[in-house]
C-alpha positions as CSV (number, residue, x, y, z in Angstrom):
1,M,-18.3,1.1,-24.8
2,N,-15.9,-0.4,-22.3
3,L,-12.9,-1.2,-24.5
4,V,-11.5,-4.1,-22.5
5,Q,-12.5,-5.6,-19.2
6,H,-9.3,-7.1,-17.7
7,G,-9.2,-10.2,-15.6
8,E,-6.8,-8.5,-13.2
9,A,-6.8,-5.1,-11.5
10,V,-5.0,-2.5,-13.6
11,P,-5.0,1.1,-12.3
12,A,-6.7,3.6,-14.6
13,A,-4.3,5.9,-16.4
14,G,-5.4,9.0,-14.6
15,R,-5.4,7.6,-11.1
16,S,-2.6,7.7,-8.6
17,S,-0.4,4.6,-8.3
18,A,3.1,4.3,-7.1
19,A,5.9,3.6,-9.5
20,P,8.3,0.8,-8.6
21,A,10.5,1.5,-5.6
22,D,13.8,3.1,-6.5
23,D,16.1,0.8,-4.6
24,H,18.9,0.7,-7.1
25,G,18.2,3.7,-9.4
26,L,15.9,4.1,-12.3
27,T,18.4,3.4,-15.0
28,A,19.6,0.2,-13.4
29,R,15.9,-1.0,-13.2
30,L,15.3,-0.2,-16.8
31,A,18.5,-2.0,-17.8
32,E,17.4,-5.4,-16.5
33,R,14.5,-7.5,-17.8
34,K,12.8,-10.1,-15.7
35,D,14.6,-12.9,-17.5
36,G,18.0,-11.3,-16.6
37,V,18.9,-10.2,-20.1
38,A,20.6,-6.8,-20.0
39,L,19.5,-4.0,-22.3
40,A,21.7,-1.2,-23.6
41,T,20.8,1.9,-21.6
42,P,21.5,5.6,-21.9
43,R,23.6,5.4,-18.7
44,A,26.0,3.0,-20.5
45,R,26.3,5.5,-23.3
46,G,26.6,8.5,-20.9
47,A,23.4,10.0,-22.1
48,V,20.8,9.7,-19.3
49,R,18.2,12.5,-19.2
50,V,18.4,14.5,-16.0
51,D,14.6,14.6,-15.9
52,L,14.1,10.9,-16.5
53,E,13.5,10.0,-12.8
54,E,10.8,12.7,-12.3
55,V,9.0,11.8,-15.6
56,F,9.1,8.1,-14.7
57,R,7.6,8.6,-11.3
58,T,4.8,10.9,-12.5
59,T,3.8,9.1,-15.6
60,Y,4.5,5.4,-15.0
61,P,0.9,4.5,-13.8
62,R,-0.5,6.1,-16.9
63,V,1.9,4.4,-19.3
64,V,1.2,1.0,-17.8
65,G,-2.6,1.7,-17.8
66,V,-2.6,2.6,-21.5
67,A,-0.6,-0.5,-22.4
68,A,-2.8,-2.7,-20.2
69,R,-5.9,-1.5,-22.0
70,V,-4.6,-3.0,-25.2
71,L,-2.9,-6.1,-23.8
72,G,-5.1,-7.0,-20.8
73,S,-2.1,-8.0,-18.7
74,R,-0.3,-6.0,-16.1
75,E,2.9,-8.0,-16.6
76,E,3.0,-7.4,-20.4
77,A,2.0,-3.7,-19.9
78,E,5.0,-3.3,-17.6
79,D,7.3,-4.8,-20.3
80,V,5.8,-2.2,-22.7
81,A,6.4,0.6,-20.2
82,Q,10.1,-0.5,-20.0
83,E,10.5,-0.2,-23.8
84,V,8.7,3.1,-23.8
85,F,10.8,4.7,-21.0
86,L,14.0,3.5,-22.6
87,E,13.0,5.1,-25.8
88,F,12.1,8.3,-24.0
89,A,15.4,8.3,-22.1
90,R,17.2,8.4,-25.5
91,S,15.0,11.1,-26.9
92,S,14.9,14.9,-26.8
93,V,11.2,15.1,-26.1
94,P,10.5,18.2,-24.0
95,V,9.5,17.4,-20.5
96,T,6.3,19.3,-20.9
97,A,5.3,17.0,-23.8
98,A,6.4,13.8,-22.0
99,P,3.0,12.6,-20.7
100,G,1.3,12.8,-24.1
101,W,4.3,11.4,-25.9
102,L,4.6,8.5,-23.5
103,S,0.9,7.7,-23.7
104,V,0.9,7.6,-27.4
105,A,4.2,5.5,-27.5
106,A,2.6,3.1,-25.0
107,A,-0.4,2.6,-27.2
108,H,1.6,2.2,-30.4
109,T,4.0,-0.3,-28.7
110,A,1.2,-2.3,-27.2
111,L,-0.6,-2.5,-30.5
112,N,2.6,-3.6,-32.1
113,H,2.8,-6.4,-29.5
114,L,-0.8,-7.3,-30.1
115,R,-0.5,-7.4,-33.9
116,S,2.8,-9.4,-33.9
117,S,2.0,-12.2,-31.5
118,R,-0.8,-14.7,-30.9
119,R,0.7,-16.1,-27.8
120,R,-1.8,-14.3,-25.6
121,A,-4.8,-16.0,-27.2
122,F,-3.3,-19.4,-26.6
123,R,-2.5,-18.6,-22.9
124,E,-6.0,-17.3,-22.3
125,E,-7.5,-20.4,-23.8
126,A,-5.3,-22.5,-21.5
127,A,-6.3,-20.4,-18.5
128,G,-10.0,-20.9,-19.3
129,R,-9.5,-24.7,-19.4
130,G,-7.1,-24.9,-16.6
131,D,-9.5,-25.5,-13.6
132,S,-12.4,-27.7,-14.5
133,S,-13.6,-27.7,-10.8
134,A,-14.1,-24.0,-10.7
135,P,-17.6,-22.6,-10.7
136,D,-19.0,-21.1,-13.9
137,V,-16.2,-22.4,-16.1
138,A,-18.2,-22.0,-19.3
139,E,-18.9,-18.4,-18.4
140,T,-15.2,-17.8,-17.6
141,I,-14.1,-19.2,-21.0
142,E,-16.8,-17.1,-22.8
143,T,-15.5,-14.0,-21.0
144,L,-11.9,-14.7,-21.9
145,D,-12.9,-15.4,-25.5
146,E,-14.8,-12.1,-25.7
147,R,-11.8,-10.1,-24.3
148,R,-9.5,-11.8,-26.9
149,R,-11.9,-11.0,-29.7
150,V,-12.0,-7.3,-28.6
151,R,-8.2,-7.0,-28.5
152,L,-7.8,-8.7,-31.9
153,A,-10.5,-6.5,-33.4
154,L,-8.7,-3.5,-31.9
155,G,-5.5,-4.6,-33.6
156,R,-7.3,-4.5,-37.0
157,L,-8.4,-0.9,-36.7
158,P,-6.6,2.0,-38.5
159,R,-3.7,2.9,-36.2
160,R,-4.8,6.5,-35.4
161,Q,-8.3,5.4,-34.5
162,A,-7.0,2.5,-32.3
163,V,-4.7,4.9,-30.5
164,A,-7.3,7.5,-29.9
165,L,-9.7,4.9,-28.6
166,V,-7.2,3.4,-26.3
167,L,-6.1,6.8,-24.9
168,R,-9.7,7.9,-24.3
169,H,-10.7,4.6,-22.6
170,S,-7.5,4.8,-20.5
171,G,-8.9,7.9,-18.8
172,L,-7.3,10.7,-20.8
173,S,-9.5,13.7,-21.4
174,Y,-10.5,14.9,-24.8
175,A,-8.0,17.8,-24.4
176,E,-5.2,15.4,-23.5
177,V,-6.0,13.1,-26.4
178,A,-6.1,16.1,-28.8
179,E,-2.7,17.3,-27.5
180,A,-1.1,13.9,-27.6
181,L,-2.3,13.1,-31.2
182,H,-2.0,16.7,-32.5
183,L,-5.7,16.8,-33.2
184,S,-8.1,19.7,-32.8
185,P,-10.1,19.2,-29.5
186,G,-13.3,19.2,-31.5
187,S,-12.2,16.3,-33.7
188,V,-11.4,13.9,-30.9
189,G,-15.0,13.0,-30.2
190,T,-15.6,12.2,-33.9
191,T,-12.4,10.2,-34.1
192,V,-13.3,8.1,-31.0
193,R,-16.9,7.6,-32.2
194,R,-15.7,6.4,-35.6
195,A,-13.2,4.1,-33.8
196,E,-16.0,2.6,-31.6
197,A,-18.1,2.1,-34.7
198,A,-15.3,0.4,-36.5
199,L,-14.6,-1.8,-33.5
200,R,-18.2,-2.8,-33.3
201,K,-18.2,-3.6,-37.1
202,E,-15.0,-5.7,-36.6
203,L,-16.7,-7.6,-33.8
204,N,-19.9,-8.1,-35.7
205,P,-19.2,-7.8,-39.4
206,H,-22.6,-9.1,-40.5
207,A,-24.6,-6.5,-38.4
208,P,-26.6,-4.0,-40.6
209,S,-25.1,-0.5,-40.7
210,S,-27.0,2.1,-38.7
């Protein structure tokens, strides 16, 4: 099952993709939102992790990829990544555990965004109606509606199942999912299959159980 097909290109979590250019320093970038509102950062408190830059560069594509699987938007996924890296910067998570911790945090944060807001549904509906002269408009609207249904159904799953499903479909191996969620490797497949079954049931509640 392909969890979410996005309308824009989002790099898979395991693939190489450059993190944002470091023109003014990582902490300064994390301290500024696109709307210009400043955030309280570890640098302001004198508590920046010395390994933050390295972790950011090596894990940013994966963090954005995980969030984008849930939200379907590169821009919103980057906002989630900002939140997650700020939290990591203030944490004492060992650097060796950072990739798994950040992936799980990205999934949880993205699911929180998904469950707490309906703005995306309205935006997608508007996007589907926006260009009446475009070819296959009906098909475009149907595709957008299906993506929205999948994301909303994902938001109704038990949290652990949803996170496992997102991580697996973001390109993490069974071993990586197991380590990130503190599961035994043998139980990851079962957890993911149950999540997929639960997602199908959410999408088609009247279908007979197999």
